[in-house]
N, C-alpha and C positions, 0 to 999 in steps of 0.2 A: 418632504419626508419619504423614505428610501422603501418604498413599497411596488415596486413594478414586479419583482421578483415571486414578493408571496401572493399577490392577485394572479399567477399565472399559474401559482398551485393549487388554490383556492377553484378557479376556473377549471384545471383540469380534474378536480376531486368532483363538482358539481354536472361537470360532462359523463365523467363515468359514470356516474351516480343515476342514467338515465340510460348507459349501454353506450357511448359513444365518446369516440377515442381520439383525441390529439395529440401531438409531441408539445413537447415546451415549445420551442422555437415555433408552431404556427400560433398557439395562443400567445406570445409574446410580440408578434409582428402585427398582431391587433390591441394591446394593450396602448392605454389614454384615451380611448373610446368606453363610453356608458356601455351598460348594458343592451339598451335598445338598439346599441348601432355594432357592438361587437359579436352578439350571437349570429344575426342574421350573414353577419362575412365569414363567417366559421362554418356555419351550417344554414343556408336560405331556406330550406324546404321548412323548418320546423314552423307549427302554427303559432299566433299570437300570445294564446293562452301557455303552450308551454314555454315559449320565451319571457314571459312572465315569472312564471315558475321557477324558473332556472336561474333569472337575475336574483332573485328571494332567497333561492338556495344557494348561490355562491357568497351573496352578503353575508348569511347567515354562518357557513363554512370559514368566511376570511376573520370575520371580528369574532369568531370561538376560536378558532386555534391557530392566527396569524398577525392579528393585529397588535397584540400587544409585544410581536417581535418588530413591529415597524419601528426605525431608528431615524432621525434627522439627520439629512447632511451636514454634513461637515460646515459650521461656520452658515447655516441655514439663518438663525436669531441675528448672528452678526450685518448677514446681509440685507435682512427686513430692517434691522434696527438704523443701520447707516441711511437705506434709503428714504424712512422718514425723517434723520436729521436731516436731509438735505431740501427736507421740506416737498417730498414726493408722495401722493395718497399710497397706500399696499393695499391691494383689493387681492384677496382669493378665489379665484373662479377655478372650480374643480368638477369633474365628473361625477367625483364623489357622492354620497350622502352625507346629507348633513350629521348623522350621528358619525360618521366615520370625520369628516372636517373639522366637527368643533371638538371631536378626539385629541386631534392633529396640533390642532392652535391652543388646546391645555397640555399637551406636549411638550411644544415650543415655548410655550408660556408668550405668547404675542396678541392677546386679544387686546391690549393697548395700542398697538401698532398697526393694527388693521383697520379701515376707515368702511371697507365692505367684504360681503362675502357672497356667493352663488354657487349651489350645490346643484348636482343633478336631477333632484325631483323637483327644483323649481322651474325648471325647463322641458318643452315639448321633446326638442333632439338634444342629445349629448353629443359631443366632439366629435368627428368633424365639421358637423355644423353649425353655425357661428352662435347659435343661441347663448353658450355660455355667457359669452364676452359680452353679445350686445345686453344681455339682461345685467350684468354687473355694472356696464357703462351707464345703463340705465340710473342706478344708483348713485351716480357721482352728478354733483351739478356743475351744469356750467363746464363740464370738458368733454372735448372733441375725441374723435380717435386718434387726430394727429398729433396728441399729447399723449397719448399713451403707450405703453411697452408692453410686451408680453415677456415674459420666462418662463417657457417650457423645454419639456424631457423628451416628446415626442413628435413625429410628423404632424400629428393629427391637432396637437395645440397648434402648431404651424399655420396649418389650413385653414383651420376654425377662424384664427386670427384675422389670417391674410383676405378670408372673404367678406370681411365686414372695415376693412382698411386699416387693420394694426399690425407694425411689426412685431417681429419677434425675434429674440435673444433666447438661442437654443442650446441646451445643456447635453451632452455625451454621456450623463450619469442615468439616462433613462435605457440605455443599452440599444439604440438607435445608429445606424451607419450616418457616418457624415452627409454621404450623397442623399439620403433619403430626407436628410430635416433641411440640404440646400435645395431640394427639387421641391419640398411643400414651399420652400420660400423667406427660410432663416436667413436674417441679415448678418447676422456672427452667431458662432459656434463655439462655447467654452468645455472645456473638461469638465467642471461640475461649479459647483456655489463657489466653493473656496475661490477658484481660480477666476468666476467672476469679480466676487468682492476684492480681488488684490490688483485688478484692472478696472477695477471701476469707473476712475474719472476719466480712461481711455474709452470704456466700452459705449456702445449706444445708450445706456441707462444714463451715463454720466453726461452724456452731452444735451440731455431732455433738462436738467438742471437750469434751472433760471437763474 
């Protein structure tokens, strides 16, 4: 789902509500992290209670003002359907809330394609901590990190996966420069979901088909 820029707007409003101003590029540089990681990265001197309230505030602003405007990336459904047709298990592992994740699954109509999900509320630390991916992996029976491939659009996706030995195919659609994705450890980079789908057989995902 194409939500990064809208999350930036919600974070800007949340910070401004407590008298703190950040530019949109400053906030975007941290998008992909959950509130527990994003807030300290931008404002490390805030106490834990304020951080928690700020995270709740941002979530409320996002759901009230912006979530309805979030659109799927072109061919997102087709990519997941193709993976499923190739007998690959599809898992959604996100720093988003369970409510947002459930909403996006309904928007994409992919519940029947998804083997498991993990949301930010299920883990102690969100990305770039590996908790999101290790929790997701634990929900799959007899699957090792070598058999798993992450598709992500931020350096924090790549970094989190790399910490537990999972490779990542990165997408430029998150708005991060190639150098950041490469430095985080991405093994391949595509413009967007549609580009990955069109090259699926030649991509690292295609090479994972047994």
